[in-house]
Residue, then its C-alpha position, 0 to 999 in steps of 0.5 A: m763294937n755295937i752292933k745296931k739292931d735297926e740297921n741293915a748291915v753286914y758284919i765280918v767275925k774274924d779272930g772276935k774282931v767285928k767289923k761292919v762291912e760298907g754296903p754300896p754308895h747307891g743303887f743295887g750291889k753285893q758283897t762276895v766275902t773270900w776265905q782264906h784257911g777257915k777266916p774271911s780274908h777278903v771282901e769285893l764289892n760290886y754295885s750297878e745304878k739304874v738308869d731313868 
């Protein structure tokens, strides 16, 4: 995978493989990575939307 240095993003490296973690579709968000046996196993994405 080619990592773009001009793009804001989060990447996970597991067993030598790189995976891009998608951000929230809009608004504000957070990503939580769960680790199991010393390796990332799950990513949880939560986001919120501002009400105008």
